[in-house]
ZADREN-874626 format. One line per 8 residues: number of its first residue (from 1); their letters; for each residue z, x, y of C-alpha. Coordinates in nm, 2 decimals. Layout:
BEGIN
NUM> A> Z/X/Y ~ ...
This chain:
BEGIN
1> XXXXXXXX> 0.01/0.03/0.05 ~ -0.14/0.20/0.33 ~ 0.13/0.07/0.54 ~ 0.40/0.20/0.31 ~ 0.22/0.50/0.28 ~ 0.25/0.63/0.68 ~ 0.59/0.55/0.68 ~ 0.62/0.87/0.51
9> XXXXXXXX> 0.36/1.01/0.68 ~ 0.51/0.89/1.02 ~ 0.82/1.02/0.87 ~ 0.69/1.43/0.89 ~ 0.52/1.36/1.13 ~ 0.75/1.24/1.37 ~ 1.00/1.54/1.20 ~ 0.75/1.78/1.34
17> XXXXXXXX> 0.79/1.65/1.72 ~ 1.16/1.65/1.80 ~ 1.22/1.27/1.74 ~ 1.43/1.33/1.40 ~ 1.82/1.58/1.47 ~ 1.75/1.93/1.40 ~ 1.95/2.17/1.15 ~ 2.26/2.32/1.32
25> XXXXXXXX> 2.28/2.63/1.39 ~ 1.89/2.70/1.23 ~ 1.56/2.72/1.22 ~ 1.40/2.36/1.26 ~ 1.23/2.27/0.87 ~ 0.92/2.36/0.93 ~ 0.67/2.14/0.65 ~ 0.42/2.45/0.52
33> XXXXXXXX> 0.46/2.66/0.21 ~ 0.73/2.96/0.14 ~ 0.59/3.26/0.06 ~ 0.79/3.42/-0.07 ~ 1.03/3.25/-0.42 ~ 1.43/3.22/-0.50 ~ 1.52/3.39/-0.82 ~ 1.82/3.23/-0.94
41> XXXXXXXX> 2.06/3.35/-1.19 ~ 2.39/3.17/-1.28 ~ 2.58/3.24/-1.54 ~ 2.88/2.94/-1.68 ~ 2.99/3.09/-1.96 ~ 3.36/3.12/-1.81 ~ 3.46/2.80/-1.92 ~ 3.84/2.91/-1.91
49> XXXXXXXX> 3.92/3.00/-1.53 ~ 3.63/2.76/-1.49 ~ 3.42/3.06/-1.24 ~ 3.12/3.04/-1.24 ~ 2.90/3.34/-1.11 ~ 2.57/3.38/-0.90 ~ 2.31/3.60/-0.88 ~ 2.06/3.56/-0.67
57> XXXXXXXX> 1.71/3.72/-0.53 ~ 1.54/3.57/-0.24 ~ 1.21/3.72/-0.08 ~ 0.94/3.61/0.14 ~ 1.14/3.67/0.48 ~ 1.20/3.85/0.73 ~ 1.43/4.01/0.99 ~ 1.70/3.77/1.16
65> XXXXXXXX> 1.71/3.56/0.86 ~ 1.94/3.23/0.83 ~ 2.06/3.14/0.48 ~ 2.20/2.77/0.43 ~ 2.45/2.62/0.16 ~ 2.33/2.27/0.11 ~ 2.57/2.04/0.32 ~ 2.42/1.65/0.33
73> XXXXXXXX> 2.35/1.56/-0.06 ~ 2.12/1.30/-0.15 ~ 2.33/1.04/-0.35 ~ 2.65/1.08/-0.18 ~ 2.47/1.06/0.17 ~ 2.74/1.25/0.36 ~ 2.83/1.63/0.48 ~ 3.05/1.72/0.11
81> XXXXXXXX> 2.84/2.05/0.06 ~ 3.17/2.26/-0.11 ~ 3.12/2.56/0.04 ~ 3.52/2.60/0.07 ~ 3.45/2.69/-0.32 ~ 3.18/2.98/-0.23 ~ 3.40/3.31/-0.29 ~ 3.30/3.70/-0.33
89> XXXXXXXX> 3.02/3.64/-0.13 ~ 2.76/4.01/-0.09 ~ 2.39/4.08/-0.02 ~ 2.23/4.38/-0.09 ~ 1.89/4.51/-0.09 ~ 1.77/4.78/-0.34 ~ 2.17/4.85/-0.44 ~ 2.27/4.94/-0.05
97> XXXXXXXX> 2.46/4.65/0.06 ~ 2.38/4.43/0.34 ~ 2.58/4.27/0.62 ~ 2.55/3.91/0.66 ~ 2.78/3.70/0.94 ~ 2.88/3.26/0.94 ~ 2.68/3.08/1.25 ~ 2.97/3.02/1.50
105> XXXXXXXX> 2.77/2.71/1.48 ~ 2.72/2.57/1.20 ~ 2.96/2.72/0.87 ~ 2.73/2.61/0.60 ~ 2.49/2.87/0.78 ~ 2.47/3.27/0.70 ~ 2.30/3.53/0.92 ~ 2.22/3.85/0.67
113> XXXXXXXX> 2.08/4.15/0.86 ~ 1.81/4.32/0.69 ~ 1.64/4.68/0.74 ~ 1.30/4.71/0.97 ~ 1.00/4.60/0.63 ~ 1.25/4.47/0.44 ~ 1.14/4.05/0.27 ~ 1.39/4.08/0.00
121> XXXXXXXX> 1.76/4.05/-0.07 ~ 1.98/4.03/-0.35 ~ 2.29/3.85/-0.39 ~ 2.60/3.80/-0.59 ~ 2.88/3.56/-0.50 ~ 3.10/3.29/-0.75 ~ 3.14/2.90/-0.72 ~ 3.47/2.90/-0.77
129> XXXXXXXX> 3.51/2.48/-0.98 ~ 3.81/2.28/-0.94 ~ 4.17/2.44/-1.18 ~ 4.33/2.16/-1.07 ~ 4.33/1.84/-0.90 ~ 4.44/1.90/-0.56 ~ 4.18/2.12/-0.56 ~ 3.93/1.86/-0.64
137> XXXXXXXX> 3.77/1.67/-0.97 ~ 3.70/1.88/-1.25 ~ 3.37/2.04/-1.31 ~ 3.45/2.22/-1.63 ~ 3.68/2.17/-1.93 ~ 3.69/2.40/-2.24 ~ 3.48/2.15/-2.41 ~ 3.20/2.08/-2.18
145> XXXXXXXX> 3.07/2.15/-1.77 ~ 2.84/1.97/-1.53 ~ 2.64/2.14/-1.28 ~ 2.53/2.06/-0.97 ~ 2.27/2.30/-0.80 ~ 2.34/2.27/-0.46 ~ 2.71/2.46/-0.55 ~ 2.54/2.71/-0.69
153> XXXXXXXX> 2.21/2.81/-0.44 ~ 2.18/2.95/-0.10 ~ 1.80/2.93/0.08 ~ 1.60/3.03/0.37 ~ 1.61/2.78/0.66 ~ 1.32/2.66/0.79 ~ 1.13/2.50/0.56 ~ 1.09/2.18/0.37
161> XXXXXXXX> 1.35/2.21/0.03 ~ 1.00/2.12/-0.10 ~ 0.81/2.42/-0.03 ~ 1.05/2.68/-0.15 ~ 0.96/2.76/-0.57 ~ 1.30/2.82/-0.75 ~ 1.24/3.00/-1.09 ~ 1.63/2.93/-1.23
169> XXXXXXXX> 1.86/3.13/-1.49 ~ 2.17/2.94/-1.69 ~ 2.42/3.07/-1.88 ~ 2.65/2.89/-2.11 ~ 2.89/2.91/-2.38 ~ 2.75/3.04/-2.74 ~ 2.69/2.72/-2.91 ~ 2.69/2.48/-2.65
177> XXXXXXXX> 2.41/2.24/-2.55 ~ 2.26/2.11/-2.26 ~ 2.10/1.86/-2.12 ~ 1.87/1.87/-1.82 ~ 1.58/1.74/-1.61 ~ 1.43/2.07/-1.60 ~ 1.11/2.17/-1.82 ~ 1.21/2.52/-2.05
185> XXXXXXXX> 1.01/2.82/-2.02 ~ 1.24/3.03/-2.19 ~ 1.55/3.12/-2.46 ~ 1.70/3.43/-2.48 ~ 2.03/3.33/-2.68 ~ 2.25/3.16/-2.48 ~ 2.08/3.20/-2.17 ~ 1.77/2.95/-2.08
193> XXXXXXXX> 1.53/2.99/-1.79 ~ 1.35/2.69/-1.71 ~ 0.96/2.63/-1.55 ~ 0.92/2.73/-1.17 ~ 1.01/2.40/-0.97 ~ 1.09/2.29/-0.60 ~ 1.42/2.37/-0.44 ~ 1.40/1.97/-0.41
201> XXXXXXXX> 1.36/1.91/-0.74 ~ 1.58/2.21/-0.88 ~ 1.89/2.06/-0.65 ~ 1.73/1.70/-0.80 ~ 1.82/1.80/-1.17 ~ 2.18/1.91/-1.29 ~ 2.27/1.99/-1.64 ~ 2.56/1.87/-1.83
209> XXXXXXXX> 2.60/2.09/-2.14 ~ 2.88/2.10/-2.39 ~ 3.04/2.15/-2.81 ~ 3.04/1.83/-2.84 ~ 2.68/1.72/-2.81 ~ 2.41/1.43/-2.93 ~ 2.09/1.25/-2.79 ~ 2.01/0.97/-2.84
217> XXXXXXXX> 1.58/0.85/-2.78 ~ 1.63/0.52/-2.53 ~ 1.23/0.45/-2.60 ~ 1.09/0.59/-2.88 ~ 0.71/0.65/-2.81 ~ 0.65/0.66/-2.57 ~ 0.44/0.88/-2.28 ~ 0.82/0.90/-2.04
225> XXXXXXXX> 1.08/0.99/-2.30 ~ 1.41/0.87/-2.16 ~ 1.65/1.00/-2.39 ~ 2.08/0.98/-2.33 ~ 2.25/1.30/-2.37 ~ 2.61/1.29/-2.52 ~ 2.89/1.49/-2.43 ~ 3.20/1.41/-2.57
233> XXXXXXXX> 3.56/1.61/-2.58 ~ 3.53/1.59/-2.99 ~ 3.32/1.57/-3.20 ~ 3.41/1.17/-3.30 ~ 3.34/1.05/-2.99 ~ 2.99/1.05/-3.00 ~ 3.02/0.75/-3.26 ~ 2.77/0.55/-3.16
241> XXXXXXXX> 2.67/0.22/-3.37 ~ 2.32/0.06/-3.39 ~ 2.31/-0.25/-3.21 ~ 2.50/-0.04/-2.87 ~ 2.26/0.16/-2.93 ~ 1.92/-0.14/-2.89 ~ 2.11/-0.35/-2.57 ~ 2.11/0.04/-2.41
249> XXXXXXXX> 1.68/0.08/-2.51 ~ 1.67/-0.30/-2.36 ~ 1.80/-0.20/-2.05 ~ 1.50/0.06/-2.03 ~ 1.29/-0.24/-2.10 ~ 1.42/-0.53/-1.90 ~ 1.40/-0.21/-1.58 ~ 1.03/-0.20/-1.68
257> XXXXXXXX> 0.95/-0.58/-1.72 ~ 1.18/-0.61/-1.34 ~ 1.01/-0.32/-1.18 ~ 0.70/-0.26/-1.37 ~ 0.61/0.07/-1.29 ~ 0.79/0.43/-1.36 ~ 0.84/0.74/-1.15 ~ 0.87/1.00/-1.39
265> XXXXXXXX> 0.73/1.15/-1.63 ~ 1.08/1.18/-1.87 ~ 1.48/1.01/-1.73 ~ 1.76/1.15/-1.86 ~ 2.11/1.03/-1.88 ~ 2.36/1.35/-1.89 ~ 2.64/1.11/-2.02 ~ 3.03/1.27/-2.00
273> XXXXXXXX> 3.30/1.06/-2.22 ~ 3.52/1.24/-2.14 ~ 3.93/1.26/-1.98 ~ 3.89/1.61/-1.89 ~ 3.61/1.63/-1.61 ~ 3.52/1.39/-1.39 ~ 3.37/0.99/-1.45 ~ 3.13/0.99/-1.17
281> XXXXXXXX> 2.75/0.84/-1.10 ~ 2.55/1.02/-0.93 ~ 2.18/0.87/-0.91 ~ 1.85/1.20/-0.91 ~ 1.52/1.08/-0.96 ~ 1.43/1.20/-1.32 ~ 1.83/1.19/-1.48 ~ 2.12/1.06/-1.32
289> XXXXXXXX> 2.52/1.21/-1.40 ~ 2.72/0.96/-1.56 ~ 3.09/0.93/-1.69 ~ 3.33/0.72/-1.91 ~ 3.62/0.76/-2.12 ~ 3.60/0.94/-2.43 ~ 3.62/0.64/-2.64 ~ 3.36/0.43/-2.44
297> XXXXXXXX> 3.12/0.34/-2.74 ~ 3.42/0.38/-2.99 ~ 3.64/0.08/-2.89 ~ 3.32/-0.05/-2.73 ~ 3.47/-0.45/-2.74 ~ 3.82/-0.24/-2.54 ~ 3.55/-0.17/-2.25 ~ 3.37/-0.36/-2.09
305> XXXXXXXX> 3.42/-0.29/-1.72 ~ 3.22/-0.02/-1.67 ~ 2.93/-0.03/-1.87 ~ 2.70/-0.11/-1.55 ~ 2.72/0.22/-1.45 ~ 2.39/0.35/-1.66 ~ 2.21/0.01/-1.51 ~ 2.28/0.12/-1.12
313> XXXXXXXX> 2.22/0.48/-1.20 ~ 1.87/0.42/-1.34 ~ 1.80/0.17/-1.09 ~ 1.87/0.44/-0.83 ~ 1.53/0.60/-0.94 ~ 1.35/0.37/-0.80 ~ 1.58/0.24/-0.55 ~ 1.70/0.55/-0.38
321> XXXXXXXX> 1.50/0.85/-0.51 ~ 1.14/0.71/-0.47 ~ 1.14/0.39/-0.23 ~ 1.40/0.60/-0.04 ~ 1.55/0.43/0.35 ~ 1.36/0.61/0.62 ~ 1.68/0.79/0.76 ~ 1.77/0.88/0.46
329> XXXXXXXX> 1.51/1.11/0.38 ~ 1.58/1.41/0.50 ~ 1.35/1.80/0.49 ~ 1.63/2.00/0.33 ~ 2.01/1.96/0.28 ~ 2.09/2.09/0.58 ~ 1.99/1.81/0.86 ~ 2.18/1.53/0.89
337> XXXXXXXX> 2.15/1.16/0.72 ~ 2.20/0.82/0.82 ~ 2.29/0.55/0.66 ~ 2.18/0.26/0.82 ~ 2.01/0.13/0.50 ~ 2.31/0.19/0.16 ~ 2.31/-0.20/0.16 ~ 1.94/-0.17/0.05
345> XXXXXXXX> 2.01/0.17/-0.15 ~ 2.31/0.11/-0.27 ~ 2.39/-0.25/-0.22 ~ 2.01/-0.41/-0.40 ~ 2.09/-0.12/-0.70 ~ 2.42/-0.27/-0.76 ~ 2.28/-0.60/-0.73 ~ 2.01/-0.53/-1.00
353> XXXXXXXX> 2.23/-0.25/-1.23 ~ 2.49/-0.55/-1.30 ~ 2.19/-0.77/-1.33 ~ 1.99/-0.52/-1.59 ~ 2.36/-0.53/-1.78 ~ 2.37/-0.88/-1.82 ~ 1.98/-0.89/-1.93 ~ 2.04/-0.62/-2.18
361> XXXXXXXX> 2.29/-0.72/-2.38 ~ 2.59/-0.45/-2.27 ~ 2.78/-0.77/-2.11 ~ 2.77/-1.08/-2.20 ~ 2.68/-1.38/-1.99 ~ 3.02/-1.51/-1.93 ~ 3.13/-1.11/-1.90 ~ 2.84/-1.11/-1.60
369> XXXXXXXX> 3.01/-1.42/-1.47 ~ 3.36/-1.31/-1.49 ~ 3.29/-0.94/-1.32 ~ 3.12/-1.18/-1.01 ~ 3.39/-1.41/-0.98 ~ 3.62/-1.06/-0.93 ~ 3.37/-0.92/-0.69 ~ 3.36/-1.30/-0.46
377> XXXXXXXX> 3.68/-1.30/-0.53 ~ 3.79/-0.99/-0.37 ~ 3.61/-1.10/-0.05 ~ 3.66/-1.40/0.01 ~ 4.03/-1.30/0.03 ~ 3.97/-0.98/0.23 ~ 4.12/-0.95/0.55 ~ 3.93/-0.62/0.72
385> XXXXXXXX> 3.61/-0.92/0.70 ~ 3.87/-1.03/1.04 ~ 3.72/-0.72/1.23 ~ 3.45/-0.45/1.12 ~ 3.03/-0.59/1.00 ~ 2.94/-0.46/0.72 ~ 2.71/-0.24/0.85 ~ 2.92/-0.05/1.00
393> XXXXXXXX> 3.07/0.00/0.71 ~ 2.76/0.18/0.63 ~ 2.88/0.47/0.80 ~ 3.22/0.56/0.54 ~ 3.05/0.80/0.35 ~ 3.05/0.98/0.67 ~ 3.37/0.89/0.80 ~ 3.53/0.97/0.57
401> XXXXXXXX> 3.34/1.11/0.19 ~ 3.59/0.93/0.01 ~ 3.93/1.03/0.09 ~ 4.23/0.81/0.00 ~ 4.30/0.54/0.19 ~ 4.64/0.35/0.32 ~ 4.52/-0.02/0.29 ~ 4.18/-0.01/0.16
409> XXXXXXXX> 4.09/-0.39/0.20 ~ 4.17/-0.36/0.63 ~ 3.99/-0.04/0.63 ~ 3.67/-0.15/0.46 ~ 3.52/0.08/0.28 ~ 3.20/0.16/0.08 ~ 3.15/-0.23/0.14 ~ 2.76/-0.20/0.09
417> XXXXXXXX> 2.82/-0.14/-0.26 ~ 2.98/-0.52/-0.38 ~ 2.86/-0.72/-0.07 ~ 2.55/-0.66/-0.05 ~ 2.60/-0.70/-0.44 ~ 2.64/-1.05/-0.27 ~ 2.36/-1.09/-0.02 ~ 2.10/-0.99/-0.22
425> XXXXXXXX> 2.23/-1.25/-0.47 ~ 2.22/-1.47/-0.17 ~ 1.88/-1.39/-0.07 ~ 1.76/-1.40/-0.47 ~ 1.90/-1.76/-0.51 ~ 1.72/-1.88/-0.17 ~ 1.38/-1.81/-0.24 ~ 1.45/-1.95/-0.58
433> XXXXXXXX> 1.52/-2.27/-0.41 ~ 1.30/-2.26/-0.19 ~ 1.00/-2.19/-0.41 ~ 1.12/-2.50/-0.68 ~ 1.24/-2.17/-0.84 ~ 0.88/-2.07/-0.96 ~ 0.93/-1.72/-0.68 ~ 1.28/-1.49/-0.67
441> XXXXXXXX> 1.37/-1.16/-0.61 ~ 1.24/-1.02/-0.93 ~ 0.88/-1.11/-0.73 ~ 1.00/-0.90/-0.42 ~ 1.12/-0.56/-0.71 ~ 0.77/-0.59/-0.85 ~ 0.61/-0.57/-0.54 ~ 0.84/-0.34/-0.41
449> XXXXXXXX> 0.89/-0.06/-0.60 ~ 0.67/-0.10/-0.80 ~ 0.38/0.08/-0.68 ~ 0.23/0.42/-0.73 ~ 0.33/0.43/-1.07 ~ 0.35/0.78/-1.25 ~ 0.38/0.92/-0.87 ~ 0.72/1.12/-0.74
457> XXXXXXXX> 0.66/1.12/-0.37 ~ 0.92/0.93/-0.24 ~ 0.80/0.63/-0.01 ~ 1.04/0.55/0.24 ~ 1.08/0.17/0.44 ~ 1.27/0.07/0.80 ~ 1.46/-0.25/0.74 ~ 1.12/-0.41/0.88
465> XXXXXXXX> 0.91/-0.30/0.60 ~ 1.24/-0.47/0.43 ~ 1.14/-0.77/0.59 ~ 0.77/-0.79/0.60 ~ 0.71/-0.74/0.21 ~ 1.03/-1.05/0.16 ~ 0.79/-1.23/0.35 ~ 0.52/-1.19/0.13
473> XXXXXXXX> 0.67/-1.32/-0.19 ~ 0.85/-1.66/0.06 ~ 0.77/-1.70/0.43 ~ 1.11/-1.72/0.59 ~ 1.33/-1.54/0.89 ~ 1.45/-1.28/0.63 ~ 1.57/-1.07/1.02 ~ 1.82/-1.33/1.19
481> XXXXXXXX> 1.93/-1.43/0.76 ~ 1.99/-1.04/0.74 ~ 2.12/-0.93/1.02 ~ 2.41/-1.23/1.04 ~ 2.54/-1.11/0.71 ~ 2.52/-0.75/0.82 ~ 2.63/-0.74/1.16 ~ 2.92/-1.04/1.24
489> XXXXXXXX> 3.29/-1.02/1.19 ~ 3.52/-1.32/1.07 ~ 3.23/-1.48/0.83 ~ 3.32/-1.65/0.57 ~ 3.25/-1.41/0.21 ~ 2.85/-1.45/0.17 ~ 2.90/-1.69/-0.10 ~ 2.64/-1.91/-0.10
497> XXXXXXXX> 2.40/-1.76/-0.38 ~ 2.66/-1.83/-0.61 ~ 2.73/-2.25/-0.52 ~ 2.29/-2.19/-0.51 ~ 2.28/-2.03/-0.85 ~ 2.53/-2.29/-0.96 ~ 2.83/-2.24/-0.98 ~ 3.16/-2.25/-0.75
505> XXXXXXXX> 3.42/-2.00/-0.71 ~ 3.81/-2.09/-0.87 ~ 4.13/-1.97/-0.87 ~ 4.36/-2.05/-1.20 ~ 4.68/-1.89/-1.38 ~ 4.42/-1.79/-1.69 ~ 4.33/-1.40/-1.67 ~ 3.98/-1.38/-1.80
513> XXXXXXXX> 3.94/-1.19/-2.06 ~ 3.71/-0.95/-1.93 ~ 4.04/-0.85/-1.63 ~ 4.24/-0.81/-1.85 ~ 4.02/-0.56/-2.00 ~ 4.00/-0.44/-1.68 ~ 4.32/-0.41/-1.64 ~ 4.39/-0.22/-2.00
521> XXXXXXXX> 4.11/0.05/-1.87 ~ 4.31/0.09/-1.53 ~ 4.71/0.09/-1.72 ~ 4.77/-0.11/-1.41 ~ 4.85/-0.49/-1.34 ~ 4.61/-0.71/-1.11 ~ 4.81/-0.93/-0.85 ~ 4.59/-0.87/-0.64
529> XXXXXXXX> 4.46/-1.26/-0.56 ~ 4.86/-1.42/-0.57 ~ 5.12/-1.21/-0.44 ~ 4.84/-0.91/-0.34 ~ 4.90/-0.62/-0.48 ~ 4.92/-0.38/-0.79 ~ 5.04/-0.25/-1.00 ~ 5.08/0.05/-1.19
537> XXXXXXXX> 5.18/-0.01/-1.58 ~ 5.42/0.28/-1.66 ~ 5.66/0.32/-1.45 ~ 5.61/0.04/-1.19 ~ 5.46/0.24/-0.89 ~ 5.25/0.00/-0.64 ~ 4.93/0.14/-0.58 ~ 4.77/-0.10/-0.42
545> XXXXXXXX> 4.87/-0.37/-0.16 ~ 4.62/-0.64/0.04 ~ 4.66/-0.64/0.46 ~ 4.84/-0.99/0.54 ~ 4.91/-1.08/0.18 ~ 5.23/-1.19/0.08 ~ 5.40/-0.84/-0.10 ~ 5.21/-0.69/0.30
553> XXXXXXXX> 5.48/-0.97/0.45 ~ 5.81/-0.81/0.27 ~ 5.74/-0.49/0.37 ~ 5.58/-0.34/0.06 ~ 5.37/-0.03/0.08 ~ 5.12/0.17/-0.19 ~ 5.36/0.44/-0.31 ~ 5.64/0.18/-0.32
561> XXXXXXXX> 5.84/0.15/-0.71 ~ 5.91/-0.16/-0.86 ~ 6.25/-0.14/-1.05 ~ 6.30/-0.50/-1.10 ~ 6.21/-0.82/-1.05 ~ 6.51/-1.10/-1.03 ~ 6.74/-0.84/-1.15 ~ 6.56/-0.78/-1.41
569> XXXXXXXX> 6.39/-0.40/-1.52 ~ 6.03/-0.48/-1.37 ~ 5.76/-0.50/-1.65 ~ 5.38/-0.76/-1.61 ~ 5.59/-0.98/-1.81 ~ 5.88/-0.99/-1.59 ~ 5.66/-1.04/-1.27 ~ 5.48/-1.30/-1.43
577> XXXXXXXX> 5.75/-1.52/-1.54 ~ 5.91/-1.43/-1.15 ~ 5.61/-1.61/-1.04 ~ 5.54/-1.94/-1.29 ~ 5.89/-2.07/-1.23 ~ 5.87/-1.93/-0.83 ~ 5.58/-2.27/-0.81 ~ 5.89/-2.50/-0.87
585> XXXXXXXX> 6.22/-2.27/-0.75 ~ 6.26/-2.31/-0.34 ~ 6.42/-1.92/-0.33 ~ 6.21/-1.63/-0.28 ~ 6.11/-1.35/-0.61 ~ 6.36/-1.06/-0.52 ~ 6.23/-0.69/-0.56 ~ 6.47/-0.41/-0.60
593> XXXXXXXX> 6.25/-0.13/-0.46 ~ 6.25/0.24/-0.51 ~ 6.09/0.49/-0.21 ~ 6.16/0.82/-0.26 ~ 6.51/0.87/-0.27 ~ 6.58/0.50/-0.11 ~ 6.65/0.17/-0.26 ~ 6.57/-0.09/-0.10
601> XXXXXXXX> 6.57/-0.51/-0.13 ~ 6.29/-0.69/-0.03 ~ 6.19/-1.07/-0.08 ~ 5.88/-1.26/-0.22 ~ 5.84/-1.57/0.00 ~ 5.56/-1.73/-0.26 ~ 5.54/-2.00/-0.43 ~ 5.13/-2.06/-0.55
609> XXXXXXXX> 5.21/-1.98/-0.91 ~ 4.97/-1.67/-1.04 ~ 4.59/-1.62/-0.96 ~ 4.27/-1.49/-1.09 ~ 3.86/-1.59/-1.02 ~ 3.65/-1.79/-1.21 ~ 3.33/-1.92/-1.15 ~ 3.31/-2.27/-1.34
617> XXXXXXXX> 2.96/-2.45/-1.37 ~ 2.92/-2.74/-1.10 ~ 2.61/-2.96/-1.27 ~ 2.49/-3.08/-0.93 ~ 2.29/-2.73/-0.90 ~ 2.05/-2.52/-1.12 ~ 2.16/-2.32/-1.31 ~ 1.98/-2.03/-1.12
625> XXXXXXXX> 2.30/-1.79/-1.14 ~ 2.24/-1.83/-1.55 ~ 1.82/-1.77/-1.53 ~ 1.89/-1.44/-1.33 ~ 2.10/-1.30/-1.54 ~ 1.87/-1.43/-1.85 ~ 1.65/-1.14/-2.00 ~ 1.25/-1.13/-1.90
633> X> 1.00/-1.17/-2.20
């Protein structure tokens, strides 16, 4: 589609004309081939001390060269490059040390002083992966590791990342297997050299490796293979039943039916089953970093919560990597990103990820409805909607790159994910209603993401592009529709999609099986929808308090410990029993609390009983939500 492809060309042209922000303290990137090359050798075999040793040779340099450490990272949408973990840096030319110094305006930019006529420099340094939780989430254990190339590379300023060639080698512990989207050139014992790629492709192609691993084919016989690369803390966690495998294979096929194209030569899920390293979800064009509890497969029935992770990250290959918001595309990793369209990038991905999870059978319809009920109830009660717009939350990754908050529902955090999901459900059901159920958001997905089959080149889009494509599917004032939901404050949660989908949000005193499983997995009791707090099962520590709730009014805060309920030692069952009794008793519920070394008594003046969310079928409206969750033939 010419107008869409023109968007990427315009973006590059605007960059060249200086209309987009430059990387601080360094040269403006140029869209031209880099004359040299990066040779990168990474030794990740020291898993006991979690130290990664790097040797790097960069050719094609000139006097006064600036080298950059990646700062703005795709997928995190934020300046999170862990330069604080880079240590021991030395630079040399033909074995003779040369000077480097940090740019005073940009800590991620390093100036190298080269002798006259020199065009190459050798670098050596270590990446100090976290050894404790106080430093950051674990990336390496005795049994597995995840390696993100952006953490172990310096690159020359002044060029697009897509124009800098890299030859990379990794050395792993003996006997370990690995998974990556990179293609192998040679293998020498525990060292693997990959085929040269651009810096952009390298950074977009992390490695997972481990002692216990298994590879599953999710699209047998395909010319574009899709594989699940499993890495586990122990071998027994790699047991996958045939019906589980078939559901993940169905996920791939349902994605193809939805999007009608793909933009990779092969795709690799890099999936850790571990409580020793970080459980993350991070998208890449031809792979994704995924993590779950060790028992994800072996205790399948207990773990429905989180089964949508792979559907979400797989969707990102289309939405986020191939189709990308124009202000999130940057020429390299040291140019600031702008996150204004994350309610599409992440919000619509959240929507499709959960829809595909249901369509593939990874969730039953009941599980999908229960998860949606929990999402809807959260925003139905969220206090922060009274002062902060959803659009403003797209800045959250820049304001607060996932640091803990004390009052999350008041401050709001990353609501563009799940409230974005509700908005796209609203859009989907409105298209279905207006078209007499002959068209849907599936038609938009096919038009918007299903172009240029096989092409890897990102196609950027703007808000106006989005509105234009929606209008092709169903003529309507989509610009006003979306901006009202994005920009206004103190408006009801966007639950019209549930109502138009044939359901109503209701509360009763019975937890859904899905919520019970989520509580068991998180090891906490969830009283969010009644008194407004969540409590750690192990010791009664409060892990969250809702702003304005009964718990809030009783001065309860996160990290306080509930010791007793009405004179009885705290258990989740004791508090539930007290909430039931309070429905017919005017006396407040008495809690004995502890904060640090201080003990105190507070009273919950609450008499509405236990409340848990459910979606209840409204037979007066077509069951559009059921149709949305049903597999495509």
